[in-house]
N, C-alpha and C positions, 0 to 999 in steps of 0.2 A: 406381741399382739398389737395390731394397729390401734392408734389412739381413738379412732371412731368407734371401734367395737368396745374398748374399755369404757369409753364415755357412755355409750348406750347402756352398758351393764350398770354402771354406777348411777345413771339417771333413773333407771328402774328401781335401784336400791333406795334412792331418795324418796320415790313415791311410796314404796313399801314401808320405809321408816316413818314417814309422816302418818300414814294410815295405821300402821302397826302399833306405834306407841300410843296413839289415840285410843285404839281398841284395848290395849293392855291396861290403860289407866281408867277405863270406863267403870270397872267394878269398884274402884276406890271412890269415884265421885258419886256413884249411885248410892253409896253408903254414907257419904259425908253430907249429901243434900237430900232433902225430902223430895217426894214426887213433884210437889208444887214448885220447889226451887229448881229441880232438874228440868221441869217443863218450861219455866221462865227462861232458863239459859238456852234451851233448845229453840224456843221461839225467838230469842235474841239473835241466834245464829241464822234462823230463817229470814228474819228481816234484814240482817246484814248482807246476806247473799243477794237480796233484791236491791238494796241500797248501793251495793258495789257496782252493779250494772249501770244504775242511773248516774252515780257520781263519777265513775272512772270510764264509762263507756266501754269497758273491757278492752282498753287499748293495749294492755300488756298481753293480750291473747294473740290471735293469728296475725293481725295487721302489723304488729311490732316485729314478729319473726320474719314476715315477708319483707318488711322494710329493711331489716338488717342484711338481707340477701340482696335486695334491689339497690340499696345505697351502701354497698360494702366499702366504698372508698371514703365514706363520710360517716362511719358508724358512731364515733364518739359524739359528734354534733347531733345526729339523729336521735341517739339515746337521751342526751341531756334535754333536748327540746320536748321529747315525750314525757320525761320526768317533769318538765316545766309545765306543760299543759295539764297534766294530771294534778299537780299541786295547785295550779290556778283554779281548776274546776272544784277541787276539794275545799278550797278556801271560800269560793263563791257559794257552794251548797251549804257550807257551815254557816255562812251569813244568812242565807235563806232560812235555814233551820231556826236560828236564834230569833229571827223576826216573827216566825210562825210556830214557835216551839210548843205552845199550848195545844195547837191543832195536831202537830206531829206526835207529841207525847200521848195525847188521848187516842189517836188512831192506832198507834203501835203498842199501846199499853206499856210504855217505857218511861223512865225518868230522864231528866235533863242530863244527869251524870252519865247514865247508860248510853244515851244518844251521843253525847260528846265523845265518850270512849269509842263508840262504834265508828264514828267518822274518822277518828285518828287511826284506828285499826285498818279501816278501808284504805286510807291513803298509804299507810306503811306497807300493807300487803301488796298494793299495786307497785310501790317503789321496789320491793323485793322481786316482784314478778318481772319487771324490766331487766333487772340485773341478772336474774336466774336464766331468763331466755337468752341473753347475750352469752352467758357462760356455756349454755348448751350449743349455741351456734359455733362458738370458738373451741368447743370440746375441752373446756377447763372444768373438769369434773371435781377436782380435789377441793377447791374452795366451796363449791356448791354443796358437796356432801358434808363438809365440816359445818357450814352455817345451818344447813337443814337439820342435822343431828343436834346441834346446839339448841336451836329454837324448839325442836320437837321435845327435847328433854326439859328445857327450862319452863315451858308453858305449864305442863301439869305440876311440876315441882313448886313453882311459885304459887300456882292456884291452891295447892294443898296447904302450903304454909300460911297463905293469906286467909283461907277459910277458917283455919284453927284460931286465927287472931282477929276475927271480924264477926260482928253481929249480922251484917248484910252479906250473907254467903254468896248470893248471886253476883253482886258487884265484886266480891273478892275473886270469884272465878273469872270474871271478865277482866279484872285488873291483872291477873296472872298472864292472860293473853297479851294485854296491852303493854305491860312493862317488858316482857321478853321480846316483843316485836319492835317497839319504838327505839330501843337501844341498838339492836343489831341491824334492823332494816334501814334505819336512818343512815347508817354507814354506807349501805349500798347506794342510797340516794346521793350522798355527798361524793362518793367515788365517781359515779357517772357524771354528775354535774361538774366536778373538778376537771375531768378529762375532756368533756365536750365544751365547757365554758359558754354554753348558749342556752338561755331560758326560752326565748321566743324565736321562732322561724316561721314566717308566713307560708313558705313552701311546704314544710313538713306538717305544720298544724292543719293546713287545708287538706293535705294528702290523707292523713289518718282520719280526719273527720269525714271526708267524702267516702272513704272506704268503710268505716265502721258504723256511721249513723244508720244506714239502711239495714244493718244487721242487728240493731238494738232490739227491735221487736222479737227477733229469734232468740237472742240471748235472754231477754227478759221473760219470754214465754217459757223457755226451758227452766229458768230459775223458779218461776211461779209453779210450774208443773211439779217440781221436786220439793217445794217449800210451803206452798199454800195450805196444805193439809194441817200442819202443826199450828200455823197461825189461826186457822179457822176453828180448830179444836179448842184452843185456848179461849177464843172469843165466845164460842157457842156452848162449850161443855165445862172447861176449867183447866187450870194450869197443871193439876195433877194428872189428868188424862193426857194432856199434851206431853208430859214427861214420860209416861208409859209408852205412848206412841213413838216418842223420840228415841227411846231405848231400842224398841223393836226395829225402827228404821235404821238406826246405827248398826245393829247386828246384821241386818239384811245387806247393808251397804259394804260389809266386809268383802263380799264377793266382787265388788268393783275392782279389787286388786287383780282378780282373775281376768276380768274384762279388759282392764288397762294393759295388762301384760300381753294379752292376745292382740289387741288393737295395735299396740306399739310394734309388735312383731310383724304383723301382716301389712301394715299401711304402705311402706315403701314398695313392697312386692306387688301389692294390689294395684297401686297407681301405675307401676311400670307395665303391668299386664294390660291395663286400660289403654295406656299410651301405645303399646304395640298391637292393640286389638287382638290380643291372645286371651280368649275367655275360657279355654278348655279346663283349666285347673281352678278357676275362681270359685265355682259352685262347690266342688268337692271339699276344698279347703274351708270354705265358709260353713259347710255342714259339720265338718270336724270341730270347728270352733264352737258351734252351737251345742254339740254333744257334750263337750268338756264343760262349758258354762252350765249346762243342765245338770250334769253329774255333780259338779261342785255345789250347786244350790240345793240339790236333793239332799246331800249330806247335811247341809245347814238346816234345812227344814226338818229332817229326821231327828236331829238332836236339839231342836229349838227349846224344848222345856229345860233340858240340862244347861244349855247356853244361857238362858235367862236366869236360871238359878245361880250360875257362876257369876254372871255379870251384875246382878242386882239382888236386893233383898226381896222377901215375899210380896211386898207392896206392889211390885212390878209384874207379878205373875201373869196378869192379863195380856202382857206383851207377846206371849207365845202365839196368840191367835192372829197377831198382826204380821209376824215374821213370814209365814207362807205366801200370802198374796204379794207382799212387797218383794220378797225374794224371786217370785215368779216374774215380776216385772223386768228382771235383769235380762231375760232372754229376748224380750221384745225391744229392750234398749240396744242390745247387741244387733238385732235384726235391723233396727233403725240405722245403726252405724254402717252396716254392710250395704244397705240399700242407698243411703244418702251419699255414699262415695261417688256414685254416678252423677248425682246432682252437683256435688262440689267439683268434680272433674270437668263436667261440661258447663260449669258456671251458671247453673239454674238455681240461684239462691232464692228466687221468688218462691219456688216450690218449698224450700226449706223453711222459709219464714211463714208461709201459709199453714203448713202442717203444725209448726210450733204454736202459732197463735190459736188455732182451733183446739189443739190439745190442752193448752193452758186454760182457755175460757171454759171448755167442757169440764175440766177438773174442778174449777171453782163452782160452777153451776151444780154439778152432781154432789159436791160436798155440802153445798148450801141446802140441797133437797134432802139428802139421806142422813147426814150427821144428826140433825134433830130427831129423826125417826129411829135410827138404829144405834146411835151413839158413836163414839170415836172409832169403833171397829170398822165402821163403814168406809172410813178414809182409806184403809188399806185396799179395799176392793175398788173404790173409784180410781185409785192410783193404777192398779192393775189394768182396769178397763181402758183408761186413757192411754197408757203405754201401748196397749194392744192396738187401739185405733191409730195411734201415732205410727206404729210399725206398718200397719196396713196402708195408711196414707202415703208413706214413703215408698212402699212397694208399688202402689199405683202410679206414683210420679216416676219411679224408675222404669215402669213399663212404657210410659209416654216417651221417655228419653230413648229407650231401646227402639221404639218405632221410628224416632227421628234420626238417630245416629247409628243404630246397630242393625238396620234393615229388618226390624221387627223381631230380632233374635232375643228371646227371653233369657237372661243370664241364669235364672234359677228355675228349678222344677217345683211348682207350687205344692204338689202332692208330698214331696219330701220335706219341704218346710213345715207343712201342716202336721205330718207324721211325727217329726221331732218335737214340735211345739206342744201338740195335744198330748203326746205320751208324757212329756215332762209335767204338764199341768195335772194330768190325772194322777200320776204317782205322787206329786206334791200334796194334792188334796187327800189321797189315801193315807199318807203319813199323818196329816193333820187330824184325820178322823180317829187316829189311834192314840192321840195325846193323853187321853184319860183312861186308856186301856194298855198298860205297859206290856203285858204278855203279847197282845196283838201286834204291838210295834216291834217287839223282838222278832216275832215270826216274819213280819214284813221285811225287816232288816236282813234276816237270814236269807230270805228268798232273793232279795236284791243282791246280796253278796254272792250267792251262787250264780246268779245271772251275769254278774261282772266277771267272775272267774271263768265261766263258760265263754264269754265274749272277750276275754282279755287280749287275745291276739288282735282282734279288730281295734280295740281301744289303743293298744300299743302302736298299731299301724297309723291310727289317726294322729297320735302324738308325734310319730316320726314325720308325718306329712307336714305338720306345723313347724317342727324343728328344721326340716329341710329348707323351708322358706327363709329362715334366718341365714342358712348357709348360702342360699342363692343371692340374698340381699348383700351379704358380705362379699361374695365373689364379684358381683356386679360393681360394687363400690371399688 
């Protein structure tokens, strides 16, 4: 088997390991922590995702991978200089924090110890991100899989041990993450710095800053769109409610594994079709992906009460009402990804940034209006509504691009998109309506199972279409 295919497989395994182990250990932490404590840790993670974008500028994301290809004759130096600029920015922001720590602590509802731990985790995660991206480009999957598995196991184990031996259980959970990362990820930093032997390079520092600074509003807006709800719930309602919402959000995000697998499968093929201006199969394959994401999320929605009961004690029961709207958001996120490929391919990043900023601002405004009125449950529906508008915005931008570059040819049939989306949402809400009527839910499950059996040949055909893409991608490579 070619090394590229083996590497692609193991890189996918890495993603599943990280998410899977986190999911498996969730029932443990929901029982070791109160809803308030779980909510505080969930809010800590939400703030950390925002701080990561500000402190590191997301340099370990796309710009680094592109630079590894562009400067392939000078990779060690390029890598070490990006490690250098990230360390420099982390130190500067740490200094800024300590000067204004009272303000930041009050704004984020975090202690100095928690904020210090957060800044160290942010830096170490970025250091690992650079090293991991280089391993992917070089197809060195063995070391990456080993370190990923090691950290994924160490984080929850250390967290559990520290919680049992600490009065401050939230800080103990944070320290489990910090200690497992700082030891292992620091080795990644040292490795790249030792090989590159360069901390500062005017050429490379200016290159990455020029590339990534215009994208910061996009990265930050996406992070706010996915994180603001938990922060606002804690501020406006309480830590306990933030914990319940955080559990529901974590359960719904399990299906991101399905999204990631599909996106990783179709991306090379998709861009190749755009390059060749061959659009005949793009829409059918995209519809297939949407159907599979919809079916996977319907299963999660159908068994949300049982999933919550398994993953958390009865104090978290209200989370069942959050799972459906957040799970439904996944299909709109997939649609955004499908539509935005045209924006990325034709380098219309202004469209991407505009849609992201509007979505983030709208999410904050709607949360501010509806959470005080309807409680933390409102955040699930504001998330669904904002992702819906997010997908619609990118669809309209895609149509503008099709008019400019594709002679007005619309890549997708709007009626088919609506049919799949509306059917998914209606079925999802039907299952939610049966949560307190077990017999009705069993009947609805039976009807759904019969429909799947009747349409099994079509579903198998959709699966084969997606699998053939992998074959075409491999053959073309």
